[in-house]
Gaussian input, Z-matrix of N, CA and C with variables (Angstrom, degrees):
# hf/3-21g

backbone

0 1
 N
 C     1     B1
 C     2     B2     1     A1
 N     3     B3     2     A2     1     D1
 C     4     B4     3     A3     2     D2
 C     5     B5     4     A4     3     D3
 N     6     B6     5     A5     4     D4
 C     7     B7     6     A6     5     D5
 C     8     B8     7     A7     6     D6
 N     9     B9     8     A8     7     D7
 C    10    B10     9     A9     8     D8
 C    11    B11    10    A10     9     D9
 N    12    B12    11    A11    10    D10
 C    13    B13    12    A12    11    D11
 C    14    B14    13    A13    12    D12
 N    15    B15    14    A14    13    D13
 C    16    B16    15    A15    14    D14
 C    17    B17    16    A16    15    D15
 N    18    B18    17    A17    16    D16
 C    19    B19    18    A18    17    D17
 C    20    B20    19    A19    18    D18
 N    21    B21    20    A20    19    D19
 C    22    B22    21    A21    20    D20
 C    23    B23    22    A22    21    D21
 N    24    B24    23    A23    22    D22
 C    25    B25    24    A24    23    D23
 C    26    B26    25    A25    24    D24
 N    27    B27    26    A26    25    D25
 C    28    B28    27    A27    26    D26
 C    29    B29    28    A28    27    D27
 N    30    B30    29    A29    28    D28
 C    31    B31    30    A30    29    D29
 C    32    B32    31    A31    30    D30
 N    33    B33    32    A32    31    D31
 C    34    B34    33    A33    32    D32
 C    35    B35    34    A34    33    D33
 N    36    B36    35    A35    34    D34
 C    37    B37    36    A36    35    D35
 C    38    B38    37    A37    36    D36
 N    39    B39    38    A38    37    D37
 C    40    B40    39    A39    38    D38
 C    41    B41    40    A40    39    D39
 N    42    B42    41    A41    40    D40
 C    43    B43    42    A42    41    D41
 C    44    B44    43    A43    42    D42
 N    45    B45    44    A44    43    D43
 C    46    B46    45    A45    44    D44
 C    47    B47    46    A46    45    D45
 N    48    B48    47    A47    46    D46
 C    49    B49    48    A48    47    D47
 C    50    B50    49    A49    48    D48
 N    51    B51    50    A50    49    D49
 C    52    B52    51    A51    50    D50
 C    53    B53    52    A52    51    D51
 N    54    B54    53    A53    52    D52
 C    55    B55    54    A54    53    D53
 C    56    B56    55    A55    54    D54
 N    57    B57    56    A56    55    D55
 C    58    B58    57    A57    56    D56
 C    59    B59    58    A58    57    D57
 N    60    B60    59    A59    58    D58
 C    61    B61    60    A60    59    D59
 C    62    B62    61    A61    60    D60
 N    63    B63    62    A62    61    D61
 C    64    B64    63    A63    62    D62
 C    65    B65    64    A64    63    D63
 N    66    B66    65    A65    64    D64
 C    67    B67    66    A66    65    D65
 C    68    B68    67    A67    66    D66
 N    69    B69    68    A68    67    D67
 C    70    B70    69    A69    68    D68
 C    71    B71    70    A70    69    D69
 N    72    B72    71    A71    70    D70
 C    73    B73    72    A72    71    D71
 C    74    B74    73    A73    72    D72
 N    75    B75    74    A74    73    D73
 C    76    B76    75    A75    74    D74
 C    77    B77    76    A76    75    D75
 N    78    B78    77    A77    76    D76
 C    79    B79    78    A78    77    D77
 C    80    B80    79    A79    78    D78
 N    81    B81    80    A80    79    D79
 C    82    B82    81    A81    80    D80
 C    83    B83    82    A82    81    D81
 N    84    B84    83    A83    82    D82
 C    85    B85    84    A84    83    D83
 C    86    B86    85    A85    84    D84
 N    87    B87    86    A86    85    D85
 C    88    B88    87    A87    86    D86
 C    89    B89    88    A88    87    D87
 N    90    B90    89    A89    88    D88
 C    91    B91    90    A90    89    D89
 C    92    B92    91    A91    90    D90
 N    93    B93    92    A92    91    D91
 C    94    B94    93    A93    92    D92
 C    95    B95    94    A94    93    D93
 N    96    B96    95    A95    94    D94
 C    97    B97    96    A96    95    D95
 C    98    B98    97    A97    96    D96
 N    99    B99    98    A98    97    D97
 C   100   B100    99    A99    98    D98
 C   101   B101   100   A100    99    D99
 N   102   B102   101   A101   100   D100
 C   103   B103   102   A102   101   D101
 C   104   B104   103   A103   102   D102
 N   105   B105   104   A104   103   D103
 C   106   B106   105   A105   104   D104
 C   107   B107   106   A106   105   D105
 N   108   B108   107   A107   106   D106
 C   109   B109   108   A108   107   D107
 C   110   B110   109   A109   108   D108
 N   111   B111   110   A110   109   D109
 C   112   B112   111   A111   110   D110
 C   113   B113   112   A112   111   D111
 N   114   B114   113   A113   112   D112
 C   115   B115   114   A114   113   D113
 C   116   B116   115   A115   114   D114
 N   117   B117   116   A116   115   D115
 C   118   B118   117   A117   116   D116
 C   119   B119   118   A118   117   D117
 N   120   B120   119   A119   118   D118
 C   121   B121   120   A120   119   D119
 C   122   B122   121   A121   120   D120
 N   123   B123   122   A122   121   D121
 C   124   B124   123   A123   122   D122
 C   125   B125   124   A124   123   D123
 N   126   B126   125   A125   124   D124
 C   127   B127   126   A126   125   D125
 C   128   B128   127   A127   126   D126
 N   129   B129   128   A128   127   D127
 C   130   B130   129   A129   128   D128
 C   131   B131   130   A130   129   D129
 N   132   B132   131   A131   130   D130
 C   133   B133   132   A132   131   D131
 C   134   B134   133   A133   132   D132
 N   135   B135   134   A134   133   D133
 C   136   B136   135   A135   134   D134
 C   137   B137   136   A136   135   D135
 N   138   B138   137   A137   136   D136
 C   139   B139   138   A138   137   D137
 C   140   B140   139   A139   138   D138
 N   141   B141   140   A140   139   D139
 C   142   B142   141   A141   140   D140
 C   143   B143   142   A142   141   D141
 N   144   B144   143   A143   142   D142
 C   145   B145   144   A144   143   D143
 C   146   B146   145   A145   144   D144
 N   147   B147   146   A146   145   D145
 C   148   B148   147   A147   146   D146
 C   149   B149   148   A148   147   D147
 N   150   B150   149   A149   148   D148
 C   151   B151   150   A150   149   D149
 C   152   B152   151   A151   150   D150
 N   153   B153   152   A152   151   D151
 C   154   B154   153   A153   152   D152
 C   155   B155   154   A154   153   D153
 N   156   B156   155   A155   154   D154
 C   157   B157   156   A156   155   D155
 C   158   B158   157   A157   156   D156
 N   159   B159   158   A158   157   D157
 C   160   B160   159   A159   158   D158
 C   161   B161   160   A160   159   D159
 N   162   B162   161   A161   160   D160
 C   163   B163   162   A162   161   D161
 C   164   B164   163   A163   162   D162
 N   165   B165   164   A164   163   D163
 C   166   B166   165   A165   164   D164
 C   167   B167   166   A166   165   D165
 N   168   B168   167   A167   166   D166
 C   169   B169   168   A168   167   D167
 C   170   B170   169   A169   168   D168
 N   171   B171   170   A170   169   D169
 C   172   B172   171   A171   170   D170
 C   173   B173   172   A172   171   D171
 N   174   B174   173   A173   172   D172
 C   175   B175   174   A174   173   D173
 C   176   B176   175   A175   174   D174
 N   177   B177   176   A176   175   D175
 C   178   B178   177   A177   176   D176
 C   179   B179   178   A178   177   D177
 N   180   B180   179   A179   178   D178
 C   181   B181   180   A180   179   D179
 C   182   B182   181   A181   180   D180
 N   183   B183   182   A182   181   D181
 C   184   B184   183   A183   182   D182
 C   185   B185   184   A184   183   D183
 N   186   B186   185   A185   184   D184
 C   187   B187   186   A186   185   D185
 C   188   B188   187   A187   186   D186
 N   189   B189   188   A188   187   D187
 C   190   B190   189   A189   188   D188
 C   191   B191   190   A190   189   D189
 N   192   B192   191   A191   190   D190
 C   193   B193   192   A192   191   D191
 C   194   B194   193   A193   192   D192
 N   195   B195   194   A194   193   D193
 C   196   B196   195   A195   194   D194
 C   197   B197   196   A196   195   D195
 N   198   B198   197   A197   196   D196
 C   199   B199   198   A198   197   D197
 C   200   B200   199   A199   198   D198
 N   201   B201   200   A200   199   D199
 C   202   B202   201   A201   200   D200
 C   203   B203   202   A202   201   D201
 N   204   B204   203   A203   202   D202
 C   205   B205   204   A204   203   D203
 C   206   B206   205   A205   204   D204
 N   207   B207   206   A206   205   D205
 C   208   B208   207   A207   206   D206
 C   209   B209   208   A208   207   D207
 N   210   B210   209   A209   208   D208
 C   211   B211   210   A210   209   D209
 C   212   B212   211   A211   210   D210
 N   213   B213   212   A212   211   D211
 C   214   B214   213   A213   212   D212
 C   215   B215   214   A214   213   D213
 N   216   B216   215   A215   214   D214
 C   217   B217   216   A216   215   D215
 C   218   B218   217   A217   216   D216
 N   219   B219   218   A218   217   D217
 C   220   B220   219   A219   218   D218
 C   221   B221   220   A220   219   D219
 N   222   B222   221   A221   220   D220
 C   223   B223   222   A222   221   D221
 C   224   B224   223   A223   222   D222
 N   225   B225   224   A224   223   D223
 C   226   B226   225   A225   224   D224
 C   227   B227   226   A226   225   D225
 N   228   B228   227   A227   226   D226
 C   229   B229   228   A228   227   D227
 C   230   B230   229   A229   228   D228
 N   231   B231   230   A230   229   D229
 C   232   B232   231   A231   230   D230
 C   233   B233   232   A232   231   D231
 N   234   B234   233   A233   232   D232
 C   235   B235   234   A234   233   D233
 C   236   B236   235   A235   234   D234
 N   237   B237   236   A236   235   D235
 C   238   B238   237   A237   236   D236
 C   239   B239   238   A238   237   D237
 N   240   B240   239   A239   238   D238
 C   241   B241   240   A240   239   D239
 C   242   B242   241   A241   240   D240
 N   243   B243   242   A242   241   D241
 C   244   B244   243   A243   242   D242
 C   245   B245   244   A244   243   D243
 N   246   B246   245   A245   244   D244
 C   247   B247   246   A246   245   D245
 C   248   B248   247   A247   246   D246
 N   249   B249   248   A248   247   D247
 C   250   B250   249   A249   248   D248
 C   251   B251   250   A250   249   D249
 N   252   B252   251   A251   250   D250
 C   253   B253   252   A252   251   D251
 C   254   B254   253   A253   252   D252
 N   255   B255   254   A254   253   D253
 C   256   B256   255   A255   254   D254
 C   257   B257   256   A256   255   D255
 N   258   B258   257   A257   256   D256
 C   259   B259   258   A258   257   D257
 C   260   B260   259   A259   258   D258
 N   261   B261   260   A260   259   D259
 C   262   B262   261   A261   260   D260
 C   263   B263   262   A262   261   D261
 N   264   B264   263   A263   262   D262
 C   265   B265   264   A264   263   D263
 C   266   B266   265   A265   264   D264
 N   267   B267   266   A266   265   D265
 C   268   B268   267   A267   266   D266
 C   269   B269   268   A268   267   D267

   B1=1.4915
   B2=1.4910
   B3=1.3231
   B4=1.4966
   B5=1.4724
   B6=1.3748
   B7=1.4264
   B8=1.5049
   B9=1.3783
   B10=1.5192
   B11=1.5070
   B12=1.3543
   B13=1.3808
   B14=1.5997
   B15=1.2878
   B16=1.4999
   B17=1.5037
   B18=1.3336
   B19=1.5201
   B20=1.4523
   B21=1.3060
   B22=1.4798
   B23=1.4990
   B24=1.3211
   B25=1.5603
   B26=1.4745
   B27=1.4284
   B28=1.3860
   B29=1.4783
   B30=1.3821
   B31=1.5313
   B32=1.5326
   B33=1.3530
   B34=1.5344
   B35=1.5360
   B36=1.3035
   B37=1.5405
   B38=1.4956
   B39=1.3886
   B40=1.4267
   B41=1.5212
   B42=1.3709
   B43=1.4359
   B44=1.5497
   B45=1.3889
   B46=1.3961
   B47=1.4859
   B48=1.2725
   B49=1.4556
   B50=1.5784
   B51=1.2683
   B52=1.4382
   B53=1.5047
   B54=1.2736
   B55=1.5036
   B56=1.5360
   B57=1.3251
   B58=1.4286
   B59=1.4657
   B60=1.2862
   B61=1.4524
   B62=1.4437
   B63=1.3543
   B64=1.4538
   B65=1.6275
   B66=1.3558
   B67=1.5293
   B68=1.4436
   B69=1.2841
   B70=1.3309
   B71=1.5950
   B72=1.3892
   B73=1.4553
   B74=1.5451
   B75=1.4272
   B76=1.4038
   B77=1.5061
   B78=1.3233
   B79=1.3739
   B80=1.5745
   B81=1.3778
   B82=1.3837
   B83=1.4920
   B84=1.3142
   B85=1.5126
   B86=1.5619
   B87=1.3139
   B88=1.4783
   B89=1.4676
   B90=1.3720
   B91=1.5212
   B92=1.4505
   B93=1.3778
   B94=1.6051
   B95=1.5905
   B96=1.2026
   B97=1.4048
   B98=1.6180
   B99=1.2783
   B100=1.4708
   B101=1.4881
   B102=1.3707
   B103=1.4503
   B104=1.5445
   B105=1.2859
   B106=1.4504
   B107=1.5079
   B108=1.2626
   B109=1.4733
   B110=1.5069
   B111=1.3885
   B112=1.4601
   B113=1.4623
   B114=1.3828
   B115=1.4920
   B116=1.5185
   B117=1.3062
   B118=1.5163
   B119=1.6133
   B120=1.3189
   B121=1.4728
   B122=1.5836
   B123=1.3164
   B124=1.4360
   B125=1.5621
   B126=1.2878
   B127=1.4295
   B128=1.4943
   B129=1.3127
   B130=1.4514
   B131=1.6334
   B132=1.2926
   B133=1.4903
   B134=1.4877
   B135=1.3696
   B136=1.4131
   B137=1.4948
   B138=1.4183
   B139=1.4675
   B140=1.5405
   B141=1.3386
   B142=1.4361
   B143=1.4847
   B144=1.3093
   B145=1.3937
   B146=1.4881
   B147=1.2862
   B148=1.4824
   B149=1.5324
   B150=1.2816
   B151=1.5360
   B152=1.4685
   B153=1.3316
   B154=1.4544
   B155=1.5452
   B156=1.3109
   B157=1.5102
   B158=1.4427
   B159=1.3808
   B160=1.4367
   B161=1.4969
   B162=1.3521
   B163=1.5454
   B164=1.4917
   B165=1.3975
   B166=1.4282
   B167=1.6414
   B168=1.3184
   B169=1.4771
   B170=1.5688
   B171=1.2570
   B172=1.4524
   B173=1.5612
   B174=1.3264
   B175=1.3239
   B176=1.6173
   B177=1.4019
   B178=1.4393
   B179=1.4824
   B180=1.2657
   B181=1.5141
   B182=1.5490
   B183=1.2656
   B184=1.4340
   B185=1.5215
   B186=1.3843
   B187=1.3634
   B188=1.5700
   B189=1.3135
   B190=1.5509
   B191=1.5628
   B192=1.2516
   B193=1.5278
   B194=1.5420
   B195=1.3820
   B196=1.3996
   B197=1.5953
   B198=1.3250
   B199=1.4338
   B200=1.5977
   B201=1.3310
   B202=1.5009
   B203=1.5892
   B204=1.3505
   B205=1.5570
   B206=1.4553
   B207=1.3662
   B208=1.5243
   B209=1.5002
   B210=1.2889
   B211=1.5100
   B212=1.5826
   B213=1.3001
   B214=1.4252
   B215=1.5420
   B216=1.3728
   B217=1.4430
   B218=1.5400
   B219=1.3457
   B220=1.5379
   B221=1.4969
   B222=1.4089
   B223=1.4286
   B224=1.5371
   B225=1.2975
   B226=1.4902
   B227=1.4795
   B228=1.3134
   B229=1.4965
   B230=1.4873
   B231=1.3201
   B232=1.5118
   B233=1.4915
   B234=1.3625
   B235=1.5168
   B236=1.5062
   B237=1.3211
   B238=1.4023
   B239=1.5366
   B240=1.2682
   B241=1.5037
   B242=1.6463
   B243=1.3488
   B244=1.4237
   B245=1.6010
   B246=1.2697
   B247=1.4119
   B248=1.6671
   B249=1.2467
   B250=1.5852
   B251=1.5171
   B252=1.3564
   B253=1.4515
   B254=1.6075
   B255=1.2501
   B256=1.4661
   B257=1.6162
   B258=1.3047
   B259=1.4585
   B260=1.5453
   B261=1.4398
   B262=1.4038
   B263=1.5352
   B264=1.2608
   B265=1.4574
   B266=1.6138
   B267=1.3421
   B268=1.4830
   B269=1.5400
   A1=109.64
   A2=109.85
   A3=117.55
   A4=108.27
   A5=116.53
   A6=120.16
   A7=104.05
   A8=114.46
   A9=121.28
   A10=112.29
   A11=117.02
   A12=123.98
   A13=107.01
   A14=107.97
   A15=122.84
   A16=104.06
   A17=116.08
   A18=119.36
   A19=116.61
   A20=112.99
   A21=120.59
   A22=113.59
   A23=116.90
   A24=123.31
   A25=104.80
   A26=118.69
   A27=121.57
   A28=114.93
   A29=113.71
   A30=120.01
   A31=108.83
   A32=117.78
   A33=119.18
   A34=105.51
   A35=117.84
   A36=120.64
   A37=112.10
   A38=114.85
   A39=116.19
   A40=112.91
   A41=111.54
   A42=120.00
   A43=107.04
   A44=118.99
   A45=117.79
   A46=116.86
   A47=118.64
   A48=123.00
   A49=106.71
   A50=115.66
   A51=113.79
   A52=115.69
   A53=117.56
   A54=122.33
   A55=106.66
   A56=122.20
   A57=123.33
   A58=110.22
   A59=123.20
   A60=128.45
   A61=112.37
   A62=120.15
   A63=127.71
   A64=109.34
   A65=107.38
   A66=109.94
   A67=115.80
   A68=121.42
   A69=125.30
   A70=111.09
   A71=113.15
   A72=121.24
   A73=110.97
   A74=113.90
   A75=119.43
   A76=111.90
   A77=117.81
   A78=123.40
   A79=109.66
   A80=117.61
   A81=118.62
   A82=113.09
   A83=112.37
   A84=120.81
   A85=106.43
   A86=118.30
   A87=117.84
   A88=119.22
   A89=110.75
   A90=108.97
   A91=116.04
   A92=113.23
   A93=118.91
   A94=105.07
   A95=123.22
   A96=126.00
   A97=111.86
   A98=113.12
   A99=121.38
   A100=107.38
   A101=121.83
   A102=122.54
   A103=108.36
   A104=112.60
   A105=117.70
   A106=115.91
   A107=120.49
   A108=128.41
   A109=113.71
   A110=113.11
   A111=114.06
   A112=116.06
   A113=114.95
   A114=116.78
   A115=112.10
   A116=110.69
   A117=119.28
   A118=111.61
   A119=110.41
   A120=118.74
   A121=107.49
   A122=119.23
   A123=118.27
   A124=111.72
   A125=117.94
   A126=125.60
   A127=110.85
   A128=116.37
   A129=123.17
   A130=106.57
   A131=114.83
   A132=115.49
   A133=114.33
   A134=116.78
   A135=119.69
   A136=110.73
   A137=116.61
   A138=125.00
   A139=107.29
   A140=117.32
   A141=121.89
   A142=109.46
   A143=124.27
   A144=127.14
   A145=108.84
   A146=118.57
   A147=122.34
   A148=109.72
   A149=118.66
   A150=121.22
   A151=113.76
   A152=113.52
   A153=116.76
   A154=112.86
   A155=113.87
   A156=118.70
   A157=112.76
   A158=117.10
   A159=121.94
   A160=111.16
   A161=110.30
   A162=116.63
   A163=113.27
   A164=117.12
   A165=117.62
   A166=115.72
   A167=105.84
   A168=114.83
   A169=108.42
   A170=114.25
   A171=123.87
   A172=109.52
   A173=117.64
   A174=122.99
   A175=112.78
   A176=115.91
   A177=118.74
   A178=113.58
   A179=115.30
   A180=116.29
   A181=106.17
   A182=118.96
   A183=123.17
   A184=114.11
   A185=114.85
   A186=123.58
   A187=108.47
   A188=114.05
   A189=117.68
   A190=112.49
   A191=113.38
   A192=117.08
   A193=109.83
   A194=112.44
   A195=120.31
   A196=115.55
   A197=115.77
   A198=118.81
   A199=106.19
   A200=115.69
   A201=117.89
   A202=108.33
   A203=110.97
   A204=114.39
   A205=107.43
   A206=119.71
   A207=120.54
   A208=111.86
   A209=114.37
   A210=115.34
   A211=110.80
   A212=121.70
   A213=126.40
   A214=109.75
   A215=114.06
   A216=117.50
   A217=117.26
   A218=112.98
   A219=118.26
   A220=118.44
   A221=114.11
   A222=115.89
   A223=112.11
   A224=116.64
   A225=121.36
   A226=118.38
   A227=111.44
   A228=118.87
   A229=114.06
   A230=113.15
   A231=116.79
   A232=111.17
   A233=113.26
   A234=118.51
   A235=108.88
   A236=118.78
   A237=119.99
   A238=115.30
   A239=113.55
   A240=118.41
   A241=109.25
   A242=111.75
   A243=116.06
   A244=111.58
   A245=115.79
   A246=121.29
   A247=108.64
   A248=114.16
   A249=114.40
   A250=109.15
   A251=117.65
   A252=116.24
   A253=108.77
   A254=115.58
   A255=122.34
   A256=105.55
   A257=116.97
   A258=121.24
   A259=109.61
   A260=115.90
   A261=127.57
   A262=113.51
   A263=115.61
   A264=121.17
   A265=118.93
   A266=103.13
   A267=110.35
   A268=110.16
   D1=132.06
   D2=179.51
   D3=-98.17
   D4=136.90
   D5=-173.76
   D6=-145.97
   D7=124.15
   D8=167.83
   D9=-82.41
   D10=116.29
   D11=-176.97
   D12=-75.39
   D13=147.17
   D14=173.13
   D15=-51.41
   D16=128.69
   D17=177.48
   D18=-50.89
   D19=-47.58
   D20=179.31
   D21=-63.84
   D22=-41.83
   D23=-179.25
   D24=-66.58
   D25=-46.31
   D26=-179.65
   D27=-55.72
   D28=-44.78
   D29=179.02
   D30=-64.99
   D31=-36.96
   D32=-173.29
   D33=-78.06
   D34=-34.46
   D35=175.48
   D36=-62.29
   D37=-43.99
   D38=-177.51
   D39=-64.60
   D40=-41.99
   D41=180.00
   D42=-57.94
   D43=-52.13
   D44=175.13
   D45=-51.18
   D46=-39.50
   D47=-176.36
   D48=-67.17
   D49=-39.83
   D50=174.09
   D51=-65.46
   D52=-33.23
   D53=172.75
   D54=-64.06
   D55=-44.37
   D56=-179.06
   D57=-65.63
   D58=-41.01
   D59=174.90
   D60=-56.53
   D61=-40.41
   D62=179.50
   D63=-65.22
   D64=-50.34
   D65=173.60
   D66=-59.54
   D67=-41.41
   D68=-175.95
   D69=-64.10
   D70=-45.50
   D71=175.97
   D72=-56.26
   D73=-36.31
   D74=179.91
   D75=-65.86
   D76=-41.63
   D77=-179.60
   D78=-64.62
   D79=-39.83
   D80=176.10
   D81=-62.82
   D82=-42.00
   D83=-177.87
   D84=-64.38
   D85=-48.34
   D86=175.34
   D87=-56.67
   D88=-39.04
   D89=176.09
   D90=-72.74
   D91=-32.28
   D92=176.75
   D93=-65.04
   D94=-32.54
   D95=-170.64
   D96=-98.51
   D97=5.44
   D98=171.23
   D99=62.61
   D100=42.76
   D101=-178.39
   D102=-77.60
   D103=168.37
   D104=-178.47
   D105=-58.16
   D106=133.68
   D107=-172.95
   D108=-51.42
   D109=-49.03
   D110=-178.42
   D111=-68.11
   D112=-25.95
   D113=172.79
   D114=-65.59
   D115=-42.26
   D116=179.72
   D117=-58.05
   D118=-44.97
   D119=-179.80
   D120=-64.19
   D121=-41.40
   D122=178.90
   D123=-63.57
   D124=-36.49
   D125=174.08
   D126=-63.07
   D127=-47.11
   D128=-178.65
   D129=-61.69
   D130=-45.38
   D131=177.36
   D132=-59.37
   D133=-33.40
   D134=178.23
   D135=-62.91
   D136=-34.33
   D137=175.66
   D138=-61.76
   D139=-53.10
   D140=-175.52
   D141=-63.41
   D142=-38.72
   D143=-179.02
   D144=-68.00
   D145=-39.93
   D146=177.35
   D147=-66.10
   D148=-38.02
   D149=174.22
   D150=-61.57
   D151=-41.04
   D152=179.91
   D153=-66.06
   D154=-35.64
   D155=173.64
   D156=-65.25
   D157=-37.94
   D158=178.00
   D159=-61.40
   D160=-51.17
   D161=179.24
   D162=-55.85
   D163=-44.58
   D164=179.27
   D165=-61.94
   D166=-33.87
   D167=179.53
   D168=-63.42
   D169=-48.36
   D170=-177.14
   D171=-66.63
   D172=-45.26
   D173=178.74
   D174=-61.93
   D175=-40.17
   D176=172.60
   D177=-62.81
   D178=-37.02
   D179=178.68
   D180=-67.57
   D181=-43.38
   D182=-180.00
   D183=-54.70
   D184=-45.77
   D185=-176.95
   D186=-68.05
   D187=-37.91
   D188=-176.33
   D189=-78.03
   D190=-13.08
   D191=-174.18
   D192=-119.36
   D193=-84.61
   D194=-175.08
   D195=-54.53
   D196=-48.14
   D197=-174.73
   D198=-61.67
   D199=-44.93
   D200=-178.54
   D201=-57.84
   D202=-45.77
   D203=-173.75
   D204=-66.58
   D205=-38.24
   D206=179.73
   D207=-64.62
   D208=-41.36
   D209=-179.44
   D210=-70.17
   D211=-33.73
   D212=176.65
   D213=-63.42
   D214=-38.41
   D215=-179.85
   D216=-92.02
   D217=14.83
   D218=179.37
   D219=72.50
   D220=22.31
   D221=177.13
   D222=-100.65
   D223=44.11
   D224=177.04
   D225=-52.75
   D226=-40.08
   D227=176.52
   D228=-60.98
   D229=-40.66
   D230=-179.71
   D231=-67.86
   D232=-41.63
   D233=175.46
   D234=-57.27
   D235=-53.06
   D236=-178.69
   D237=-56.60
   D238=-45.38
   D239=179.62
   D240=-60.57
   D241=-47.35
   D242=-179.23
   D243=-58.23
   D244=-48.57
   D245=-173.88
   D246=-69.03
   D247=-37.94
   D248=176.69
   D249=-69.28
   D250=-41.84
   D251=178.02
   D252=-63.34
   D253=-41.54
   D254=-176.44
   D255=-56.68
   D256=-38.08
   D257=-170.60
   D258=-99.62
   D259=1.54
   D260=178.79
   D261=56.99
   D262=33.72
   D263=170.31
   D264=-79.42
   D265=-17.04
   D266=-176.94
   D267=-119.54

């Protein structure tokens, strides 16, 4: 399925990806420099938190666009399957 993302959402998502990349590089640097383990874990958690925020941003965009379009065109089953798969309930 081809979807053109909302320009603002796309810009925000790319910004978050750059933040994630920075955090991840920092984790690598900290490991290379044998920094304190707990400090490395804190930096790793920052990566995980940033990834969760990215996921939520993309899911919100999906709900506001694709899901609405699918429901309007009678594709409720597809929407349900996608969302359940996304949240690993199925």
